[in-house]
C-alpha positions as CSV (number, residue, x, y, z in Angstrom):
1,M,100.2,140.9,108.3
2,S,103.2,142.0,110.1
3,Q,104.9,145.1,108.8
4,S,106.3,147.2,111.6
5,T,106.6,151.0,111.2
6,F,109.3,153.0,113.0
7,F,107.9,155.9,115.0
8,D,110.3,158.1,117.0
9,T,108.2,159.2,120.0
10,H,111.1,161.3,121.4
11,E,111.3,163.4,118.2
12,F,107.5,163.7,118.1
13,I,107.3,164.9,121.7
14,K,110.2,167.4,121.1
15,D,108.6,168.8,118.0
16,A,105.2,169.0,119.7
17,V,106.6,170.9,122.6
18,D,108.5,173.2,120.3
19,A,105.2,173.9,118.5
20,G,103.6,175.0,121.7
21,F,102.0,171.8,123.2
22,E,102.3,171.1,126.9
23,P,104.7,168.2,127.5
24,A,101.9,166.1,129.0
25,A,99.8,166.6,125.9
26,A,102.7,165.9,123.6
27,E,103.4,162.6,125.5
28,F,99.7,161.7,125.3
29,F,99.6,162.2,121.5
30,A,102.9,160.4,121.0
31,R,101.6,157.3,122.9
32,K,98.3,157.3,120.9
33,A,100.2,157.7,117.6
34,S,102.6,155.0,118.5
35,K,99.8,152.6,119.5
36,A,97.9,153.4,116.2
37,L,101.0,152.6,114.1
38,Q,101.7,149.3,115.9
39,T,98.5,147.8,114.5
40,D,99.1,145.2,111.8
41,L,98.9,146.6,108.3
42,A,98.0,144.6,105.2
43,T,100.9,143.9,102.9
44,K,100.8,143.3,99.2
45,T,101.0,139.6,99.8
46,D,98.0,139.8,102.1
47,L,96.0,141.7,99.5
48,D,97.0,139.3,96.7
49,A,95.9,136.4,98.9
50,L,92.6,138.1,99.6
51,E,92.1,138.9,95.9
52,S,92.7,135.2,95.0
53,R,90.2,134.0,97.6
54,L,87.6,136.5,96.4
55,Q,88.1,135.4,92.8
56,T,87.6,131.8,93.8
57,Q,84.4,132.7,95.6
58,I,83.1,134.7,92.6
59,V,83.8,131.8,90.3
60,T,81.9,129.5,92.7
61,A,79.0,131.9,92.9
62,K,78.8,132.2,89.1
63,F,78.8,128.4,88.8
64,D,76.0,128.0,91.4
65,L,74.0,130.7,89.6
66,M,74.4,129.0,86.3
67,K,73.2,125.7,87.8
68,W,70.1,127.3,89.1
69,I,69.4,129.1,85.8
70,I,69.8,125.8,83.8
71,M,67.6,123.9,86.2
72,A,64.9,126.7,86.0
73,L,65.1,126.6,82.2
74,I,64.7,122.8,82.1
75,A,61.7,123.0,84.5
76,Q,60.2,125.7,82.3
77,A,60.7,123.6,79.2
78,G,59.0,120.7,80.9
79,L,56.1,122.9,81.9
80,V,55.7,124.2,78.4
81,V,55.8,120.6,77.0
82,A,53.2,119.5,79.6
83,L,50.9,122.4,78.7
84,V,51.2,121.8,75.0
85,K,50.2,118.2,75.5
86,L,47.2,119.2,77.5
87,L,46.0,121.7,74.9
């Protein structure tokens, strides 16, 4: 996850001051905006890898669920057979 975004702090400060902000406030907002934009953003490759991992986990979960359902059905069938023999 390494996609950098260009942010022109000088232009931001100039526009903010022109819009009526105090220079100190404009510089503060420029620093905060620049810091926020420097965080790592997820790329399409990152999202594709995540999707692949999630699909693998879903398949595994479905397989485990099916194992438990089949085992429960076998146990239930055994119980039914035992009860029929007792009656």
